[in-house]
N, C-alpha and C positions, 0 to 999 in steps of 0.2 A: 587729369586724369591719372597720368602714369607718376603722378608723385606717390599713391597709395591707391591700389583696389579698392578699398571702399569708399574711399571718394566719390566713387559712379554715384555715392544716394544724391549727389547735386543733378546727375543727369534726365532724372526726370522732371525735375524744376525747369529746368533750359527748356526740354520739351514743350510740358505746359506753357511756360511766358512765351516761344514762339510760337504756338497755337493761338493763343490766348491773342495776345497784341500785335504779332508779327504779321501774323497771317490772315488775321481774322478777314481784313478788308480787302481781300487779294482774290483774283478770279480761280476756280476749280487747276484749268490747266498751270495756270502760273504758278498756284499753292504749291501743283507737285513738283516743278523744275525748284523751288524751293527748299523741298527738304531734299532733295538729291544735294542740291548747295552745301547744307546743313549735314547731311550724314556721312554724304563721300569723304570731305576731306577728314571728319572725324575719322570715319571707321580705317582712312589712312596714316592719321596721328598714332593712332594703336597701334601698328609694327613694331615701331621701338619695345614696347611694354611684353607683345609677345616674344621676340627674340632674345630678349632680355631673361626673360623667364624660363625660353627654349635652353637657353646656356647655361641655366643654373637648372633648372628639374629633368632636363631632357626630354619636354614635352609642351607643345604649345598650350599655355592654361593663362589666365589672367590672375589667378590666385595662388598664392605656393600651400603646402601641405601642412604649413604650420599654423594656419587661421587656425584649426579648432583648439588647437592647444592655446594660442595667442589668447582669443575669445572667451575660455574656463577660465584663464589666470586672470583676468580682471572682471569676472562673473561670480564670483562665491561669496558668502554671506560674510567671510571674515577679511576679506580684500579690506585693506586700510585706505582705497581710492587715490593713492597713487602709485607709481614703479611697479616694475614686473620682477617676481620672486617664482617662480617654475615650483623652488621647494616649499612655499607657502602652500600654494595649491594640490603639491602631492600630501603634505603633512593633512591634509584639508580633507581630500578625498576617500586618507585612508580613515579616517577617523569616523568619517559617517559614512564607510564603505560605498563611494562611488565613482570607486575606479576604471570601472568601463562600461561608463555611461557614455550612450552620444551628447553631442555640448545641449541638443531640444532637451532630452531627457535627464541632465545635467539640470537644468535652468526649474525645468518644471517641479521637479522634487524639491527642489532648495523651495518654490513660493509655497510649496502644499507645505512643508515643514515649519516655515517661519517668515510670511509675507511679510511683515513688517520689517523683520530683518534685511529682507531683499531689497527692498523698499527705500531701508535707511543707508547700504550699500549703495544704491544709483543716487542716492542724494550726497553722499561724500566723495563718487567721482564727479558727478558736476561742480560742487563748492570747490574741488582740488582742479578742475578744467581750466576754472577762472583765478584758479590762488597762481601767488606769486614762488610756488615753489616748483623748482626745475626737474620734474618727476627724470630720475635717471635710466637710461636702459641700455645702452654698449660702454656709455661712459659719463659720468658726473661730472655736471658743467662747476658742483661747487671743486671740483678736484683742480679744475682750470684756475678758478681764482684761487685755490690757495699756492697756486705754481706761479702765478703770473705777477708781473708787475706791476702792468698797467688795468687791466680787467679790475680790479679792486675798487678801484678809483674810476670808471664809468657806471652809470646812473642805470643801469639796464633792468627794469623790473617788469615781468608781464603785468603784475597785478594794477601798475600804471594804465596798461591801454586796456585790462577787465575791467575797472572800474569808470574810465571814460565810456569804454564802449557801450557796457549795460546801462550811463546814465543816457548815451545817444541812443541809443534802442529805443529807449523810454519816450526819449522827447521826439523821436522820430515819428511814434506810433503816433502818441497826441499829436503830432500836428500833421497827420495823415500825409507823412510822404509818400510821396509814389515810388519805392526801391526794393520792388517783390524780390528782385534775384539777387540781391544785397542780403535781406531778409532771406531766404531761400538758401544762398550759400554758407551763410553762416551757421545755419539751424543743422544742413546736413553735413557740413562738416566737424561740427559739432558732436554730433549724432554718430561721425564717424570713429571719434574717438572713445568716447564713453560707450558704446555699447563694446569695445574691448577695453582697452586698458589706458589709464592717464600717463603718458610718458612725455617728455617736454618737446621732442621732435614730432612727436603724432600731431600736436598743433600747432606745427608751422605755418599748415595752409590755410586754417582759417585766421591768421595773426593781421595776416590784411587787410581782412574785413572789420576787423574786430578796431583796429587804426582808423578804418574809412568813419566806424561810427563815433570813434573818442575824439575825431577832425571834429566830425560833427558838431559832437555836446559841445565842446570848446569854442566854436564858431559862434553857438547860439550864448556861451558866454560873452563873447567878444560883443553881441550887437544889446546884451544886456547892458554890457559894461557904457556902452554908446549910448543909449539911451536914458542912461544913469537908474537905470530899475536894479538899486541895490537889495534889495530883498532878495530877490530872485539868486544875486550874484552870493549873499548870502548862505540860502540855504545849497545853492549846487554847490559851493567850497565843501559845509558840511557835509551834505552827502558824499564827496568825495572823499574827502577824510576818513568816513565811516566807512566807506568801500576799502579804500586802500586799503587802511590798518586792519580789517576786518581779514580781507586776505593776503595779510602777510603769511609768508612760510614758515608753520608748525614748528615749535624745539622740538628738537631732536629728528627731524626731518632732513634735514641739511647735512648730516654728518656723511660722509664720503664713503661708499661699501668696502668692503673687502675686495669684492671682486673690480671696482674700479681702479684699484692698487695695483692687481694681480694684471690688468690689460691695460694700465698705462705702462707697469715694468715691460712687457711684451713688444709694446709699442715702441720702445727704443732699441727693440732689436730686429726692428721690421726694413729699415730703408738704411741705405749707407750714411745719406746724410746728418741724420741725428743720431745714429748707431752711438750706443755708451752703455757699457757693462758695468761702469761702474752705479751708474743710476736705476739701469735694470736691478741690479742687486740691493740700491736703497729702497725701491717700490715692490719689491717681492719680498723681502722684510717688511715690512709694511703692510702689505697682504697677507702673509700669515697673521702679522701681532690681530689687525683687524678682525681676524676671522675669530681665530680665540676670542674674543670678546662675545663675539655671538654666541660659542657652544665650543668647548674644547672638544666635542666628539665629531666637528662637522671637516672629513676629511682628514684619513692618516698622514698624506705626505703630501708635497708642495712641487709638483713636478717640474712649474715653471721655473721657480728659485734652484732647484737642484741638477736643471738643465745650462742654467748661468754660470755655475760653478764646474759644470763639466767643460763648458765652453773655455772658460779661462784657465783650467786645470789641465787642459790640452796643449792652452797656448806656452804653459811653463813647463811640461813637460819636456816638449821640442826645444825650450830652451835650458833643459837640465836645472831646472831651478828648484831646488828643496823645500819653497814656499808650496809644491802642488801636491806635498803628499797631509801638509796641514790644511790646505783648501779642500782635499777630498774627504779626509777623514772627517771634517766639519759636514760634509754634505751627506755623509752616511746618514744622520738624524735627521737632516729634512726628507730625506724619500729611500727609507729601507730596502725598497723593494724593487730600486734600479739597478739591473745588473749592471748596467755600463758604467756605474763609478764602482765596482770593487775590480772591473775589468781594467780599468784605468788606472786602480789604483796597484793593479798589477804588473803594470806597463813602468808605471814609475818603479815600482820596487826591481824588473828588470834593470832598470838603468842604473841602480844602484848595485848591480851585480847580487842582490839579494835574492837567490832562488828559490829558497824555500819559501821565504813570505810572497811570493809572486804566486808560486803555485797554491798556497793557503788562499788568498783573494780569489783567484779563481775559481778553485771549488765553494767557497763562501758566494760566489757569483753566482754560481748552479743553485744553489739554496733559493736566493732571492726569485731566481726568474728562470724554471725547471726546462721552461719553452724555448731560451734563448741559448741558439747554436755556439753565439761567437765566443764566450769564455772556454766551451768544451773544447773549440776547436785549436786557442791557444793553450789550454792546459796540455794538448795531446802534444803541440808541438812542443811547450816547456818539458814534458818527461821525455822527450827523445833525446832534448839538448843537454838535459841534466842524468842521461845512462838510466833514467827507472828500471825499476825489475819487468820483466816477462808479463806477470799476471798485472800490475798495475797499468801497461799501456795496454794488454786486451781487454780490462773494462773501461778504459775510456774510449775505447774505439767503439765496443759494443753500443756505449750510449749515445754516439756522436753519429753512427752509423745512421738511423732511422730520421735524423735530422739533415744530413748532405740529400741538397737536390741535383747539384750537380753529378750527373752520371757516371763518368769517366772516372771523377776521385772517390765517389762510392764501391765502381770497382777495384780500384789501388786499395781502398780501407778494407773491402774485402777479403783482396791477397793478401794483405799484412795480415789480417786475423788469421786466417787459415794458418800463417807461416808460425806465427804465434802459437798457435794452437798445438800444433804438429810438435813445436820446440817443450809445450806445455806435458804433453802425453808421453814424451818422453821422461817424465819425473816423476810420472804419477807413486812409482810402487816409492819412489825415497821422500814423497811428502806426504804422503802415508804413514810413514815409518816415524817422519817428523811430527804430524800430529798427534800421533800416539803419543808420541814420547812428551810434548808440549804440555797437551791435556794432565800427564801423569804428572809433572813437575809444578804444575800451574794451581792440582788440586793441592798437594804438598807446600803451596805457598813460597817454593823456592825459585824466586821471578827471574833472577838471572838466568839461571838453567833454562826454563822456558822462553825466554826470552829468544834466545838461542837456536832454539829450534821452530819457535814462531818465524824467526826472520826468512829461517831457509825453508818454510813449507810456505809463507805468505807470497813469498819472490816472484812461484808458480801460482799462486792464486786468484783467480779471476770471477770467482762465482759465491764462495762462500763467506760471507759478511759476519759470520758468527768467530771465523778463525782472528778476521781481524779485529773484530770487538776486544775480545779475551788477550791479544796482543796490546791495544790499548789499555784494557785494564791493569798487564805485566809494567807496561810504563809508570801506570799511573802508580802501581806501590812502589816503583824503584823514583817517585817524583820527578820524573821526568815528564814537565805537562807536555813539551812542542812534540815528543815521537809520540804522546800519547795522542795528541789531535788529528797528526797523519796519520796515523793506524786510523782513529773514527770518521775520519772522511773518506778515507779510502774505502771502509765498509757503508758510506753511504751513495759512492759513488757505484759500488756493486749492487747493493740494496738502497733505492733512495726512499722506498716510503715504509722507514722503519721505526713506527713513531717512540719507540721508547727510547732508542739511540738520541731522538732528535731534543724526548723531553729532557734526559739528561743532559744535552748539550747546553741549551738552554738553561737551565739551572747552571750550569757551572760557569756560565756567560755571567747572570743575573751575580752568582760572587764574585767575580773578576771585578763587575763594576762595569760590563759591556750593556747595554738595554738594547743597544739597536742588534746586536749578534742574537741575542736571549730572546729577543719579538720575534726573528729569522726563522728560531728553529723551532720555538712554541708553536707559531704560523703554521709549519710544517705538519708537527705533532696532531695538532688540532683538524687539519686535513685528513689526516690518516686511520686515529686511533676512534675507538668504539667510544661510545659514548658512557663511560661511567662514572663512579664518583672522582677520581683523579680526572677523567675529562675536563671537568665543571671547575673544578679548584685552578688549573692551567686557563682554563678560559679567562675564569676571574681577573687571575693572576697577569695576564696578558692584555687583558681591558685597563686596567693601573698603570702597566708601566707603558703600557703605548700613549693613556695621557701624559704622564710625567714625562716621557719624551718629546709629545706634541709641545706643551708646554714649557720647557725648556727653554731659555735667554739663547737668541740670536745676535750674536756680535758682527758689525761689520766684517769682512774678509780683504775688502778691495777698493783700493784708496789710491786718487790721483792720477787715472789712467793719463796718457799722454793722447794727442789726437792722430801719432804716427802709429802709438800701440793699441787703439780701435779699430784704424785701418788693417793692421794685423789681423784684430781678432778676426774682423768681419770677412777674412778672407778665409780663414777658419770656419766662421761659422755658418757661411754657404757653404760648405763640404759636407757640413755636419749634421745625422739626422736629429734636429733638437723636437721635442715636443714641449708643447704649451699646453698648462693647464686651464 
């Protein structure tokens, strides 16, 4: 009963059998003792199940909270008959507006809507229960077959047992064999699978009983052979061949799912003894490629594969290997919204003494995930190391303060902000004069003179994004793209929700061929812009180029790691916050 809670369906049959056949001739007093001898050990045997459920769910229950989902995932009219796919269930519920129904109402509405279709779905589940198909749940059997040198040569077909088992059941009924419990166990275990969804691991408890009936059928055939009843043998063989052939796995159903490749990739990073980053990448790529074949719209990113590249890049950065930059640049397209990837690239640039690029990628990291405090802390540190202007420092500290959970550090940040604000206050008059001059020169198109004034005033500007944007436009007109981008990102630090600037930066990166940063800035634009005509134009552009990015070729980046390298990578992995999809 502890293999799966729904195998409790066997219990009523066991109780009936004991009452009908075991205790029937016992005296009443002895019968009470017999029930005690049966029920007490049974109750004790359930304790491990209760403990396990408590450890998982935090309370003593026999059934986990996913039971209703597992039930509905195999009981909707469009269910193929095998496997588990919550996405198909969700699509069906949306199509027929059944999202918030209880399991009972969910079934009732379908029966009323299409009773024949519902019965056909039950028939498909029964067919696939006896079928040779190993319906995948967490991991596909067919992926094991694809990667094993031994398994493909083994004759392991469930249809062998199910075909002979069905014949054995018919022969046992014909002979009136008194095997009530065998019938009851097989029927209840079959029902325990069919009322949910049919996957290979669910039917394992019923396999021994199917094998017993299969053995009975073979025994009867041996008896006919010994009695030279060859007509019966011929019929037996013919029926077996028809059943065995009819229950073979349908074409297309044995394909390895993309989620199987994802799980296989993750499996190579779960235990030290088989830890292998090279193979984790290989199957991560297969996962993404298989996912694309189903639907290019399924998932914007691949968190697992990006995490593999983060792990390997961390290893390379520690060894000051230039390959780390190439790996991280490739990883941006795998998960454009992973802020840690850009922060790691910033670390890589710091190691190359390229402070300007390091700062830029920390600013991009904030665009990727505005709620991640780590890149902001690194940005503040780099600003101080680079002797940045007071306005830039104050703008960064204003952003990082609300994210700081350490009270001591937060107080130090406030004190530093107070110092910078006093310093900036002393420059108010001078910056006001510079602002007037800068805008006058800007309106005349005197870019060099305007920029000299903008640089003076923006050195003490921590609150006016417009002045920083104007400075960036001045640099654009002077064909200095890098300084223009510096000014625009400083403006986004002052005013994060600036739809016009994010839109323009997205368009700029598209023209520069950088789809990753274009997608980042367009996404932030759509989050803050009013829904006017231009909004929908950018939305369509984002969808198109996001799909282009998802369909990009994925060449392998990791090759030929030695056992020692994998051991060193495992040490890094244990200390990393790695997220798996």
